[in-house]
C-alpha positions in Angstrom: 20.2 19.5 16.5 23.5 17.6 16.9 23.3 18.1 20.6 19.8 16.7 20.7 20.9 13.7 18.6 23.7 12.9 21.0 21.2 13.1 23.9 18.9 10.7 21.9 21.6 8.2 21.1 22.8 8.2 24.7 19.3 7.5 26.0 18.3 4.9 23.3 21.5 2.9 23.4 21.3 1.9 27.1 21.1 -1.8 27.7 17.5 -1.7 29.1 16.2 0.3 26.2 17.9 -1.9 23.6 16.5 -5.0 25.3 12.9 -3.6 25.4 13.2 -2.3 21.8 14.1 -5.9 20.7 11.2 -7.3 22.7 8.9 -4.8 21.2 9.8 -5.5 17.5 9.7 -9.2 18.1 6.2 -9.0 19.7 5.1 -6.7 17.0 6.2 -9.1 14.3 4.2 -11.9 16.0 1.2 -9.6 16.4 1.3 -8.6 12.8 1.5 -12.3 11.6 -1.8 -13.0 13.5 -4.7 -11.8 11.4 -7.1 -9.5 13.2 -4.9 -8.2 16.0 -3.0 -5.3 14.4 -0.7 -2.8 15.8 -3.4 -0.7 17.5 -4.8 -3.7 19.4 -1.4 -5.0 20.3 -0.2 -1.7 21.7 -3.5 -1.2 23.6 -3.2 -4.7 25.1 0.4 -4.3 26.2 0.2 -0.8 27.7 -0.6 -2.1 31.2 2.6 -4.2 31.2 4.7 -1.0 30.7 3.3 1.0 33.6 6.2 0.0 35.9 8.9 0.9 33.3 10.5 4.3 32.7 8.4 6.4 30.3 11.0 6.4 27.6 11.6 2.7 27.8 7.9 2.0 27.7 7.4 4.2 24.6 10.4 2.6 22.9 8.8 -0.8 23.4 5.4 0.3 22.2 6.9 2.0 19.2 8.7 -1.3 18.4 5.4 -3.1 18.5 3.9 -0.6 16.1 6.7 -0.9 13.6 7.1 -4.7 14.0 3.5 -5.3 13.3 3.9 -3.5 9.9 6.6 -6.1 9.0 4.7 -9.1 10.4 1.5 -8.2 8.7 3.1 -8.5 5.3 4.4 -12.0 5.9 0.9 -13.6 6.0 -0.3 -11.3 3.2 2.4 -12.6 0.9 2.5 -16.2 1.9 -1.2 -17.1 2.4 -3.1 -14.0 1.1 -4.2 -13.1 4.7 -3.4 -9.5 5.5 -2.6 -9.0 9.2 -3.2 -5.3 8.9 -5.4 -3.0 6.8 -2.2 -1.4 5.4 -0.9 -4.8 4.1 -3.9 -5.5 1.9 -2.2 -4.0 -1.1 0.8 -6.2 -0.6 -1.4 -9.2 -1.2 -2.1 -8.2 -4.8 1.4 -8.9 -6.1 3.1 -10.5 -3.2 0.8 -13.5 -3.1 1.2 -13.9 -6.9 4.9 -13.9 -6.5 4.6 -16.6 -3.8 2.4 -18.7 -6.2 5.3 -18.5 -8.7 7.8 -19.7 -6.2 9.2 -16.2 -5.4 8.0 -15.9 -1.9 11.5 -15.4 -0.5 12.1 -12.5 -2.9 8.8 -10.9 -2.1 9.5 -11.1 1.7 13.0 -9.9 1.3 12.2 -6.9 -0.9 9.3 -6.0 1.5 11.8 -5.9 4.4 14.4 -4.0 2.5 12.1 -1.4 1.0 10.4 -0.8 4.4 13.8 -0.4 6.0 15.0 2.1 3.4 11.8 4.1 3.7 12.1 4.1 7.5 15.7 5.3 7.5 14.9 8.2 5.1 11.7 9.2 7.0 13.4 9.1 10.4 16.1 11.4 9.1 13.3 13.7 7.9 11.8 13.4 11.4 15.1 14.6 12.9 15.4 17.6 10.6 12.0 18.8 9.5 9.5 17.6 12.1 8.4 21.2 13.1 8.3 22.3 9.4 6.0 19.4 8.3 3.9 19.9 11.4 3.2 23.5 10.3 2.2 22.2 6.9 -0.1 19.5 8.4 -1.6 22.2 10.7 -2.9 24.0 7.6 -4.8 20.9 6.4 -8.4 21.1 7.6 -11.5 19.0 6.7 -11.7 20.6 3.3 -8.1 19.6 2.4 -8.6 16.2 3.8 -11.8 15.8 1.7 -9.8 16.7 -1.4 -7.2 14.1 -0.5 -9.9 11.5 -0.2 -11.2 12.4 -3.6 -7.6 12.0 -4.9 -7.7 8.5 -3.5 -10.9 7.8 -5.3 -9.3 9.0 -8.5 -6.9 6.1 -8.4 -9.7 3.7 -9.1 -8.7 3.4 -12.8 -5.3 2.0 -11.6 -7.0 -0.8 -9.7 -9.6 -1.7 -12.3 -7.7 -4.3 -14.5 -8.5 -2.3 -17.6 -12.3 -2.0 -17.0 -12.8 1.4 -15.4 -16.6 1.3 -15.2 -16.5 -2.1 -13.4 -13.9 -0.7 -11.1 -16.0 2.3 -10.3 -19.0 0.1 -9.7 -16.9 -2.1 -7.2 -15.7 1.1 -5.5 -19.3 2.3 -5.1 -20.2 -1.1 -3.5 -17.3 -0.6 -1.1 -18.5 2.9 -0.2 -22.1 1.6 0.4 -20.8 -1.1 2.7 -18.9 1.7 4.5 -22.1 3.6 5.2 -23.4 0.9 7.4 -23.5 2.1 11.0 -24.1 5.3 12.9 -24.5 8.4 10.6 -21.8 10.9 11.4 -24.0 13.9 10.9 -27.2 12.9 12.6 -26.3 10.0 14.9 -29.0 7.9 13.4 -28.3 4.2 12.7 -28.2 3.3 8.9 -28.7 -0.1 7.3 -28.1 -1.9 10.6 -31.4 -3.9 10.3 -31.8 -3.8 14.0 -28.4 -5.5 14.7 -26.4 -4.0 17.5 -23.2 -5.5 16.0 -23.5 -3.2 12.9 -23.8 0.0 14.9 -20.0 0.5 14.6 -20.1 -0.4 10.9 -19.0 -3.5 9.0 -15.7 -4.6 10.6 -12.9 -3.9 8.1 -10.4 -6.5 9.2 -12.9 -9.3 9.1 -14.0 -8.2 5.6 -10.3 -8.3 4.4 -9.8 -11.8 5.9 -12.9 -13.0 4.1 -12.2 -11.4 0.8 -8.6 -12.3 0.5 -7.8 -15.3 2.7 -11.1 -17.3 2.6 -12.0 -16.2 -0.9 -8.6 -17.2 -2.3 -8.8 -20.6 -0.5 -12.2 -21.3 -1.9 -11.1 -20.3 -5.4 -8.1 -22.7 -5.1 -10.2 -25.5 -3.9 -12.6 -25.0 -6.8 -9.7 -25.2 -9.3 -8.4 -28.4 -7.7 -5.7 -28.9 -5.2 -2.5 -27.4 -6.6 0.9 -28.9 -6.0 2.9 -27.4 -3.2 5.2 -24.6 -4.2 8.9 -25.7 -4.4 10.7 -22.8 -2.7 14.4 -23.9 -2.7 16.8 -21.8 -0.7 19.0 -21.1 -3.7 16.1 -19.8 -5.7 15.1 -17.3 -3.0 17.9 -14.8 -3.3 17.3 -11.4 -4.8 19.0 -10.6 -8.1 20.5 -7.4 -9.5 17.4 -7.1 -11.7 15.1 -7.3 -8.6 17.1 -4.5 -6.9 17.1 -2.4 -10.1 13.3 -2.7 -10.5 12.6 -2.0 -6.8 14.7 1.2 -6.5 12.4 3.8 -8.1 9.2 2.3 -6.6 10.7 2.4 -3.1 11.6 6.1 -3.6 8.1 6.9 -4.8 6.5 4.9 -2.1 8.6 6.7 0.5 7.7 10.1 -0.6 3.9 9.3 -0.9 3.8 7.5 2.4 5.6 10.3 4.3 3.4 13.1 2.8 0.2 11.1 3.6 1.4 10.0 7.0 1.9 13.6 8.3 -1.8 14.3 7.6 -3.9 13.7 10.8 -6.2 10.7 10.3 -5.0 9.8 6.8 -3.2 6.6 7.9 -0.9 4.2 6.2 -3.7 2.2 4.4 -4.4 5.2 2.2 -0.7 5.7 1.6 -0.2 2.1 0.5 -3.1 2.4 -2.0 -1.8 5.6 -3.4 1.7 4.2 -3.8 0.4 1.1 -5.6 -1.8 3.2 -7.9 1.2 5.4 -8.7 3.2 2.4 -9.8 0.4 1.2 -12.0 0.5 4.5 -13.7 4.2 5.3 -14.0 6.1 2.0 -13.6 7.9 0.7 -16.7 6.5 -2.8 -15.8 2.9 -1.6 -15.1 1.5 -4.3 -17.3 2.8 -6.9 -14.9 1.2 -5.3 -11.9 -1.3 -7.6 -10.2 0.5 -10.7 -11.7 3.5 -10.9 -9.4 5.5 -7.7 -10.1 8.1 -6.9 -7.5 7.2 -3.2 -7.8 3.8 -4.0 -6.4 5.4 -5.2 -3.2 8.2 -2.6 -2.8 6.1 0.6 -3.3 3.2 -0.1 -0.9 5.5 -1.5 1.8 7.8 1.5 1.6 4.7 3.8 1.8 3.4 1.9 4.8 6.7 2.2 6.7 7.1 5.9 5.7 3.5 6.7 6.7 4.0 5.0 10.1 6.9 7.3 10.8 5.3 10.3 9.4 2.3 9.8 11.6 4.5 10.7 14.6 4.9 14.3 13.4 1.3 15.5 14.2 1.3 13.2 17.2 4.5 14.7 18.8 4.3 18.3 17.6 0.5 19.0 17.7 -0.9 16.3 20.0 -3.1 15.1 17.1 -2.9 11.4 16.3 -1.9 10.6 12.7 -3.7 7.2 12.8 -5.3 4.6 15.0 -2.1 3.3 16.5 -0.7 6.7 17.2 -4.0 7.6 18.9 -3.4 4.7 21.3 0.2 5.9 21.8 -1.1 9.4 22.5 -3.1 7.9 25.3 0.0 6.2 26.6 1.8 9.6 26.6 -0.9 11.0 28.7 -0.9 8.0 31.0 2.8 8.6 31.7 2.1 12.2 32.5 3.5 13.6 29.2 1.6 16.1 27.1 2.5 16.0 23.3 2.4 19.4 21.6 4.6 22.2 20.3 6.5 22.5 23.6 7.3 18.8 23.9 10.6 19.1 22.1 11.8 21.8 24.5 10.4 20.3 27.7 11.3 16.6 27.1 14.3 16.5 24.8 15.7 13.3 26.2 12.4 11.5 25.7 11.6 12.8 22.3 15.0 12.4 20.7 15.6 9.0 22.5 12.3 7.8 21.0 13.2 9.0 17.5 16.6 7.4 17.6 14.9 4.2 18.8 13.1 4.1 15.5 16.4 3.7 13.7 17.4 0.9 16.1 14.1 -0.8 15.8 14.0 -0.9 12.0 17.6 -2.2 11.9 16.6 -5.0 14.3 13.6 -5.8 12.2 15.7 -6.0 9.0 18.1 -8.3 10.8 15.2 -10.4 12.0 13.2 -10.6 8.8 15.7 -10.7 6.1 17.5 -14.0 7.1 14.1 -15.5 8.0 12.5 -14.7 4.6 13.6 -18.1 3.1 12.5 -19.9 6.3 9.0 -18.4 6.1 8.9 -19.2 2.4 9.4 -22.9 3.2 5.8 -23.0 4.6 4.6 -23.1 1.0 6.2 -26.5 0.6 3.6 -28.0 2.9 0.9 -30.1 1.3 -2.2 -28.0 0.9 -4.2 -30.6 2.8 -2.3 -29.4 5.8 -1.9 -25.8 4.9 -5.6 -25.0 4.1 -6.9 -26.0 7.6 -4.1 -23.9 9.1 -5.2 -20.9 7.0 -8.8 -21.3 8.0 -8.0 -21.8 11.6 -5.7 -18.7 11.7 -8.2 -16.6 9.8 -11.2 -17.5 12.0 -9.2 -17.3 15.3 -7.9 -13.9 14.3 -11.3 -12.6 13.4 -12.9 -13.9 16.6 -10.1 -12.4 18.7 -11.0 -8.9 17.5 -14.4 -8.6 19.3 -14.8 -12.0 21.0 -18.1 -12.8 19.4 -19.4 -15.0 16.6 -20.6 -12.0 14.5 -17.0 -11.6 13.3 -16.9 -15.2 12.1 -20.1 -14.7 10.1 -18.6 -11.6 8.5 -15.5 -13.6 7.4 -17.6 -16.4 6.0 -20.0 -14.1 4.1 -17.3 -12.0 2.6 -15.2 -15.2 1.9 -18.1 -16.3 -0.4 -18.3 -12.9 -1.9 -14.5 -12.9 -2.6 -14.7 -16.3 -4.2 -17.6 -15.2 -6.5 -15.7 -12.1 -7.5 -12.6 -14.1 -8.4 -14.7 -16.5 -10.4 -16.3 -13.6 -12.3 -13.1 -11.7 -12.7 -14.4 -8.7 -10.7 -11.6 -6.5 -9.3 -11.4 -6.7 -5.4 -9.0 -3.8 -4.9 -11.6 -1.0 -5.9 -14.1 -2.5 -3.4 -11.5 -2.3 -0.7 -10.5 1.2 -1.7 -14.1 2.3 -1.4 -14.5 0.6 2.0 -11.3 2.3 3.3 -11.8 5.8 2.0 -15.6 6.0 2.2 -16.0 6.6 5.9 -13.1 9.0 6.0 -14.5 10.9 3.0 -17.9 11.1 4.6 -16.4 12.4 7.9 -14.5 15.1 6.0 -17.5 16.0 3.9 -19.8 16.4 6.9 -17.2 18.6 8.7 -16.5 20.7 5.5 -20.3 21.3 5.0 -20.7 22.3 8.7 -17.6 24.6 8.4 -19.3 26.4 5.5 -22.7 26.5 7.0 -24.0 24.3 4.2 -22.1 26.1 1.4 -19.7 23.3 0.5 -18.6 24.9 -2.8 -17.7 28.2 -1.2 -15.5 26.4 1.4 -13.7 24.4 -1.3 -13.2 27.5 -3.6 -11.7 29.4 -0.6 -9.0 26.8 -0.2 -6.2 27.0 -2.8 -4.6 23.8 -1.5 -7.9 21.9 -2.0 -8.3 23.2 -5.5 -4.8 22.1 -6.5 -5.5 18.6 -5.1 -8.8 18.4 -6.9 -7.2 19.4 -10.2 -4.6 16.6 -9.7 -7.4 14.2 -9.0 -9.3 15.3 -12.1 -6.2 14.8 -14.2 -5.6 11.3 -12.8 -9.2 10.4 -13.6 -9.7 12.1 -17.0 -6.1 12.3 -18.3 -5.3 8.6 -19.1 -8.4 8.1 -21.4 -7.8 11.4 -23.1 -4.1 10.6 -23.7 -5.0 7.1 -24.9 -7.5 8.6 -27.4 -4.9 11.1 -28.6 -2.3 8.4 -29.0 -4.9 6.2 -30.8 -5.7 9.0 -33.3 -2.1 9.8 -33.9 -1.3 6.2 -34.5 -4.3 5.9 -36.9 -3.1 9.0 -38.7 0.4 7.5 -39.1 -1.1 4.3 -40.4 -3.2 6.2 -43.0 -0.2 8.2 -44.1 1.9 5.0 -44.5 -0.9 3.4 -46.5 -1.1 6.5 -48.8 2.6 6.4 -49.3 2.5 2.7 -50.2 -0.3 3.4 -52.7 1.7 6.2 -54.3 4.6 3.8 -54.8 2.3 1.2 -56.4 0.9 3.9 -58.8 4.3 5.0 -60.0 5.4 3.3 -63.3 8.1 0.8 -62.9 11.2 1.8 -64.7 14.3 -0.3 -65.2 17.7 1.1 -66.3 20.3 -1.3 -67.9 23.9 -0.2 -67.8 25.4 0.6 -71.3 28.5 -1.6 -70.7 26.2 -4.6 -70.3 24.3 -3.8 -73.5 27.6 -3.4 -75.5 29.0 -6.7 -74.2 25.8 -8.6 -75.0 26.0 -7.3 -78.6 29.6 -8.4 -79.0 28.7 -11.9 -77.8 25.9 -12.1 -80.3 28.2 -11.0 -83.2 30.8 -13.7 -82.3 28.1 -16.4 -82.3 27.0 -15.3 -85.8 30.6 -15.4 -87.2 31.1 -18.9 -85.8 28.0 -20.1 -87.6 
């Protein structure tokens, strides 16, 4: 492996590759900042510009765009509640609340640091265990993927703000919205109402822009124009407490993101939701989640970065894309005459190891770009909202229109902007709706494939998979465990209170006895005798 690493460093550290890596991460950051573009669109648009380059140089640039867009998408999610990518939706929940409290710089900085730490760890795992994890991922079929989707649904209670039934209802609404479009099993249009624009389903990015960006803007306007946030440079530095609180969430997010990322089709969006849900369950500061907790930024951003790297394992070793962007990159491989698969590491060692080493270089460049600029980006919040709100609306609508170049996307943003505003006014949780919208279509696809695999006997196929059974048991524990444990704790606490009350009553019933020392009695008698003699 050391020989391969030396080959990779020699290839990636050439001046041309370093230059194009820098251009890629810079373009990716800009693409991520613009709502609606996303890494998949950015890579697809820029592939024609790379046809004259060496295949390794071209892939290094495209991978830089992929990773850079993950960083850039978090910037607008934190500053103006406008997620540039689907995977950055979760960062909005706590990142935007931190920005509202004048901690935008800390949120942006910890986002960059946690993503960098996760990327370094996962790239090292790519170096050493790529083939091993590829064999594990190869054992995950539709049944196991369906079980993972159910595990994702089981995290609803973590996003429900204490009202699990309301959270489940919002998740069902999200799943129902996700059913709009062509049925995966029969090919029949569902709930399209004769609209051709709905054949491909309700567009996800436009829904996110409406729910978060436009919905939050309408909510702020209804409350009255707030004062601009004073984000002074000296108040934007991370403290030791910030680092201490972010350490464990970054580790957990890295593990979850990488394990989800290696599964074909799972994607970084699901990884970010699972990481955030894990923090809401296990973090020491879980009561602060959703109100501006730094753990709510560190964990999902680490998971997103780890999943982005993990998605290259099935792409490179199996020729199966791990997500939407790696699917576009897979097309780029084929365009350059390279066939990903088990033999790629042996046939093209310079290309594979040079590409993997470029991940390290790209993430280092992104950290050097984004960390110093975090306070600069935070200064945008000092603008008067009379200037900032039109900028948010313009950015949101232009980004939505750029996705499909038709006015239907604009109407989707407006409609779901009103829906997001009403949900905020009525204190309905938005995250479960988004979770249902994300996981619903993937769950339906895995369900149809599993049913077809078993010839209609879905239960038999599930029972035949030990991996699926283990995942389903974990999902059941996540869903049923917390209420049961809370009930047990409540009963034990009630029992202790009753025992304490009984003990207090016993103390009250006992006769009060007082004992006076004999020396005190003797001295008091002598004093009385002296008084009598004086008289």
